N, C-alpha and C positions, 0 to 999 in steps of 0.2 A: 939260812933252810924258810921255804913256803910250800904251805899247804893248802890242797882247793878241796873245801867242802862242798861234794854236790848234793841236791834234795833236802836241803836244810827247811827244818819247818819252823813256826812259831817259837812251839817251845824249846825245840836244840837250839834256838840262836843264843839266849841269853847262857846257856851252856858253855855253846863253843867260845865266845866271846871270854867269861869266865877261866875257861880252861888257856886263852891263847894269855890273857895277862897274866895266868899264875905261870905258863911254862915261857913267856918273853919269845913267844915262838907267831908270826905272822900268819893267819888263817883267812881267808878268802871264802866267802859261802855264800852260794847260789840257791833259790828255791827250786830252780829245775834240777831235773836228774840227767845223768851225763847222757848225750845224744850228739846225732850226729852235727847239729850247729853249735853247740858249745864245746866239743871236745878240741879244737883247736885251741883254747884256753889254757889246755894244761901244759904248754911247753914253755911257760913261764914261773911254773910248780916244781917241786923236788918229788913229790907223792902228792895222791888224792883217798878221800876218803867218799863211798859210796854205796849206795844200793842198788845191784846190776840191774840194768839197763833192757829195755825190749831188743834194743840191739845187740847186747853184750847176752843174750837168752835168748837170742838168732843164730848165736855163731859165726856173726861175720867176720870173716877173717881180715877184711880192710879195717873192722874198728878195730884191734887189737895194733894191728901193722902201727893206726895211725898214733896210737899212744905210744907204740916204742920207739917210732920215728920220733915224737915228741918230746924223746929222753925220759919219758916215764919210767921209772922200774918197780915200781911200790906202790899197790894195790890194796887199800883197807877197805875192807867191808862192812858196812854196820847193820852187819845179818849173822846168826851161827851158820845156817844153809850157805852152801856155795856148790849146788848144784845148780844153779843161775849160768856160769863160767862154763867156758870151754878148757876142761884141762889138756888138752893137745894142743890147744893155742899159747895155753900162757906156760909150758912149760917150753913151746917152739919158741917163741918171743923172748922167754925168758924171764916172766915176771917174777915178782915176790907177792904172796899175794897173803894177808892176816884179814882173820876173823873176829868176832865177837863169841866163845864159845861159852863165858858164863855171866849170866846179869840174871838178877833178880828171879831165883824159880820160882816163886812164892807167885809171880805175876800170872805163869799160864799153868802153873800145878794149882791157885786157887781158883783158875776160870774153871777147868778139868772139874774140878770137884764142883764148882756150883753147876755147871752142865750138868753132871752127875745127878744128883738133885733134882734139879730142873727136869729131868726126864723119868725118875719116879716117883715125881707130882706131875705128870701130864702136860706143865704149863706149856709146852710148844700147841697143844692142842687147842687150850682158849685163848693164847696169848693170838695165833695164827689164822685161825678159823672165824669165817663171816657169815653171819646168817644167809640162809636157815640153816647152814653145814652147823653153827655152835652148839655147840655141848651143854647139858644141862650143867645146874650149877653144880649139881652132887652123880652126874651123868659117868664121870670117871674116877675109878676109886685109884688112888697113888699107893704107891709101896715104900715103906720103911727101908733103908739100910740093912738094918738086922735081917731084911727077909729074903736079900741078895747076896749072890756073888758079882764081884767088881775085880773084872778082871785086869790087869796093867800091863800094855806091851809095850816094852823098854824102863828102864829102872835107874836111869842113871838120875841126875839132879832133880828133874820135874818130875819123872815117875815114881821118886820115892816120896816126893811130897805128896802127890794124890794118894799114892798108897797110905802113908802116914796119917792122912787126913781121914781118908775113910776108916781105918782103924780106929783113931780116936773118937770118932761117931759111932763106933757100935758095927759096922761093918766087916763083913769076910773079904779077904783079897789072896787070889792067885797071879803068878806074873811069869811072864815068858819076857827073856832078857838074853844078850848073848854073854852078859857077866851077874854073876851074883852080887847085889849089892849085901856086904855086911853087915850095913846099918837095919836090912829087914831079913837078912835067913833065919832070923830064929823067930818071926810070927808069920810069916808069907811062904807058902808052898811054890818053888815054881816048878812047871810045867813044861810043855811043848805046844806049839802053836796049835797045833792042832788038839791037844788037851785044851787051853786057853777056850777054843773056840768051841768047845762042845760044854763046857763047863760053867763057861760065865753067861750073867744078865744081862752084865752092863762092860762093854769094852771101851777102855781109854786109851789111846795112842800116841807114844811118846818116843818114836825111833826116828832117824832121819830117814831123808828121801835117797837112797842106793838102789842098784840095778837088784838088789837081792829083796829089799821092801816094795819098789815099785808095784802098784795093784795086787800088794800081799792080801787082801780082800777083794777076793774075785769071787764068780761065780762057784766057784769048787767050794771058796772057803765059808759063802753064805749057807752054802746046801749043809756044810760040815756043822754050821754054827748050831747052838740050841735055839730051838725055836722059842720068837720071841726078842731074841735080840737086839738091846738097845747099842748106839754107837756113838763115842765121844772122837773128834779128831779136833787136835790143836796143833800137829804137828805140819803135815805134806799133804797138798790134796790126793797127787798122782799116788800115795800108799791103797786109797780106795780105790778101785775103778766104779767110776760114776755109774756106767750103764748096768754093771752088775747090781748097785746099791740100788737103783731104780728099779731096777725087776726084784730085788728082793723086797723092796717097800712094797710093790705094787702087791706081790702074793702075800704080803705081810708074815714075811719071815722074817724080816725084820721089825720092831715095835716103831720104833722112832731114834733120829739120831739128833744131837746138835753138833754142827758142823763150822768150824773157823777158819774151814781153809777146806776148798776144793780144787779141781782138775782147772788147769789155766788160767787161774786166778789174776794171776801178773799182766796177762793183756785187758785185761777191765778195770784196770785201777784209775788209770787215768782217765776214763770214759763214762766210770758206775760200772762198779763192779758187783749189781744186781742185775746188768744184763748180759751177762755171763750164761749162755745158753745152759750150761750143768745146772748154776741156779734157776733160772727159769723154770727147768724141769723139777727140780728137789720143792721149789716152793708151791707148788701143786701141790704138797704133802701138808696136812695140817698137823703130822706128827712128827716133821723136821725144823727146828730153827736156826737158820742161819746168820753167821755174823763175819765181818770183812776181814779176818787176820788181825782182832785188835786182841786176842787175849792175853798178848807180852806188855801192851798199851797199859802203863803208868809211870807216873812219874820216876819213880826210882830206877824202871826199868830202861826207859828213854835216856836218864841219865847216864847209868853206866855203859849203854851203848855207844851214845857220843863220848864218852871220857875214854871208853876203852880203844874205839876207834882211832882217834886220836892219838893218842898214844903209842898204840899199835905201826902206825908210819915214821910217829918221831922216833922213837927206837929201832925201825929198820934205816930209818936213814943217818941218824946217828953212830948206831953201832949193828947196825945189819945181823940185829937179833933180837925175837922178842919170841916169847913161848906160846904166840898164836896164830906162828906164821902154818899155813895148811899146804901151800905151794912153793917151790923152789928151796935155796938152801938160803940158812943161816951164818 
């Protein structure tokens, strides 16, 4: 058995080596993401670990076909999200795809909680403003958690961390989710999405990107929202229609935002995330704080992601079975 690990960072390499020694399985790692120049290397391996590349996200059929022609059956994603893959082509070429559904929920959860507090205390306006627009030292009055209602969209592992954190700090929480989390149901009222919009001072997003959630935050949603809504997005950029958010910020119906993810971000990570036109447009607002999809990026989370992605491909090669299979049959 041989595994090829694409996009290995300096932080991941010691983790890969340790896993390789522990499991007595050779793992070759490359710093580059999978691309048209290095895809031919897959011919010598039984499975690969990677984060979906631009070619994969562009849904180019010849890219998938070459992987299949090289004998690759097992694709292990170094992510929870699978929206960068073409499900039709995955099925057409018979790939088995795994993801990392569970890793340190506190990594993103605590980042979101920090972002909520950051917005309440107007930190983006102090941090991003420049003279002569710089606010007076006491020009922006903050609010405390006990004064506001925090809406949690999605109460899975991460959303529940945020909800519990807000409650422990004395805040009020309402939630909207596909299912009720038993750990929260006695303390958190569950409401419809429309009610979440109308009654939340801040909304923190913790749902996956699907056909149902794409552009969930639209012009209509922002018009329906409580005036002065603040938004935290640590999930996926396209859950928020950026043009609609820009309009709401311009009209001051949205009071501020912390965005760890924006539309079309993957196309700019290699050349500079700040060059994304959406980032450039959002950065003009001093009540918006942007970060480059790093909410998850802690030592514990990276270790769990690295090890799980390797475990997944090992288990599929050895047993054609893993609980983290998202495409194909185990």
